[in-house]
N, C-alpha and C positions, 0 to 999 in steps of 0.2 A: 036877839039884838034889840028886842023891845023892852027888856026888863031894866029897871033903873038900878043904880049901884047898890042902893040901899035893899032892894028887894032880893039880892042874890046872897046866898049862904057861902061866904068865902072860907068857911071851914071845911066845906065839901068841894067847891069849885076851885080850880087853879086859874090864876089871873094872867091875862097877856095884856101888857102895855105897849101900845104903839109909839113910835117916835113923836107923833103929834100929841100924844098925852091922852088919847082916848083909850079906855079900858074895856076888855071884852073877856068872857069866859073862854077857856082853853078849847072847850067842846064847840062853842060857837065859831071860833076862829078856824078850828080844824075843818069844819064844814065849809066855811066861807073860802078857805084857801084850797079847797078841793083835795085834801090829804089822801082821800081814797083812791085818787088817780095815780098817786105816787107811791103809796105804801100799802101793804097787807096789814090787816088789824083794824082797830078802831080807837077812839079817843079814851074809851073806858078801860079796855084790857091792854092798851098799848099798841103802837106800831111795831110789828114784828119782822117785817122784810120789805125790801124795796120791790117796786114794780117797774117793768120796762115802761119808759115813758111813750106816750103815743105822739103821732105826728100832728094831732090836732092843735092848731095855734091858739095862744091865749093873749089877751091884753094885759097890761100892767095892772096888778091888784092894788086897789086904793082903799083908804079907810072909808067905811060906810057912812061915817057921820061927816067928816070934812073933806073927803076926796083926796087927802095927801097920799102919796105913794107909801106903799108899805115896804119897808127895807130893814136891814139890820136886825132881824129877828131870827136868832140861831135855829129854832125849831122849824122854821119854814125855809131855810136856806136853799134846799134843793128846789123847791117850788118857786121861790123868787128868781133863782137863776134861770130856771126854765122860761119863766114869763119874760125875764129880761132878755133872753136869747130871742124869744119870739118877736119882741119889739124890734130888736136890732135887725133881725132877718127881714122883717117887713120893710124897715127903712132901706135896708141894703137892696131888696128887690124892686122896691119904688124907685130908687135913685137910678138903677141900671135899666129898668124898664123905660124911664123917661129919656135916659141917654140913647137908647136903641131906637125909639120913636123919633127922636131928633134926627138920627142918622138915616132912618128910613125915609123922613122927608126930604133930606138933602139928596139921597140916591135919586129919588124921583126926579128932582130938578137937574142933576147932573146927567141922567140918562137922556133927557130931552136935549141938553146942551151938546152932548157928545154926538147925537143924531144930527143936530143942526150943523155942527162943525165938520161932519164926515167928508163932505165933498171937498172942502178946503184942505183937510188933512191929506186926503188921497192925491190932490193936486200937488201939494208940497212934496209928497213923496215921489211922485213921477218926475217933477222938475229936478229933484236931487239925483234921480237915476240918470237923467239926462246930462245934468251939470253937477256931478258931485262935489261937496266941498272937502277938501283935503287939509285945510289949515286949522281944523278944530282941535282942541286938547281936552282931555279928561278933567272934568271938574267935579267936585264934591258938592252936590246940590244939597246934602242933608247934614252939612258940618255943624249948623246950629239946630238941627231937629233933636227932638227927644229920641233917646235910645231905649227901647223896650227890651225887656229880658224874657226869653221863652223858655227858661229852664223847666218851668211847670206847665208849659202848653206846647208840647213837641208836635201837635197837629197843626200849629200855625206856619204858614209859610210866610218868610220874611218879605216885607213889601219891595225891599231893594231888588228882589229877582223878577219883579214885574216891570221894573223900569229899566234895569241894566240888561238890555237884550242884545248887546254886542256879543255875548257868550253864544248866541245862536247864529253867528256868522253875519250879523247884520251890521251895516256900517255904522260908525260913530255919529255921522251926520243925520242918518235916519233915525238913530236912537234919541238924538236930540229933538228931532220932530216929534216922535212918539211920546217922549216925557212930556213936551209942552201940552200935546193933546190930551193925555190921560192924567195930568198932574192933580187936578181937582179929585178925581176918583181915587187916586193912591192916597191923598190926604185922608179921604173918608176911611179907606182901608186901615190906615195907620191908627186912626181913632178906634175903629173897630177891634184891632189887634190889642190895643191897650185895654178896652173894656173887657175882652176875653181873659187877658192875663190878671186883672183886678178880681174878676169874679171867680178865680180859682181859689181865693181865700175868703169864703164867706164867714160871718161871725161865729157859727157853731164850730167850723173847722179851726179857727184860731183859738177859740176857748179850749177845745180838746188838745191842741198842741201845748198850749200854755200849762194846762193841768198835767199833761204827761212830763213835761220839762220839770215843773216844780216837784213832782214825785220822784223823778230820777235823781234830783239833788239830794233828795233824802236817801235813795238807794245806794248811791255811790259813797255815803258815809260809812257803809260796810257792816253795821251791826244786824243782828238776826232780826230784831224787831222791825227795823225800817225795810229790810228786805221783804218780809211778810207783808208789811204794810203796803209797799209798793205793789205787790202782785195783787192784793186784794183790791186795791184802790183802782187799779187799771181795769179789773172787771167791773167795778162799780161805775167808773166813768163811761166804760162802753155801754153798759146798760142804760146809763142816764141819757146818752146822747145818740143810742143806736137808731132812734127814730129819724135821724138826719144823716148819719154817716153810711 
């Protein structure tokens, strides 16, 4: 990267021009883009086969001269996609780590509040046992609440089961007292179930699903070439993303 444009014999060297306009030799860029981590071979003899990608994360590759992101270079497509996924995964993890830390702080506050209100809660339950209310009607406390889908998270218990305790032969009036007591805790649980559902679809999984979908579109066209291409490409994608799948 230290040679000037005039010093390079372009009859011998192949040129790589980045979107920012800066020019480098192919050998230099192959080294900079860590092609040996992704392919068998070298710049001189050619890259002969793909390698299984390691799980070691990378940052976005930028132009050594102006720091502009390197993109839209077909030769480095696999490399750029890996680096892009690494950046997206980092943002994904940071986002939900922050969310979980926030919920952890709230849980500490709620635990203290529930302990503080425990005596009042028990008093209300005892009073209801002595003088039970019989004119209560079932209300939908969650009619305006967000509904979360648990199709991809079967291990999650719906928060309604923790609030609707009349199914355990507990009176409606005592259920109402219970819900008021634990409402703030159930709100946190709803937020946590939302986070769990969203984290079922990290960036690398979405990328894999999108790639398979696009290849399947080719496959259903039915010609022999696309069928072979589909089979080969699935193996290629698996190797490309197996570090995270």
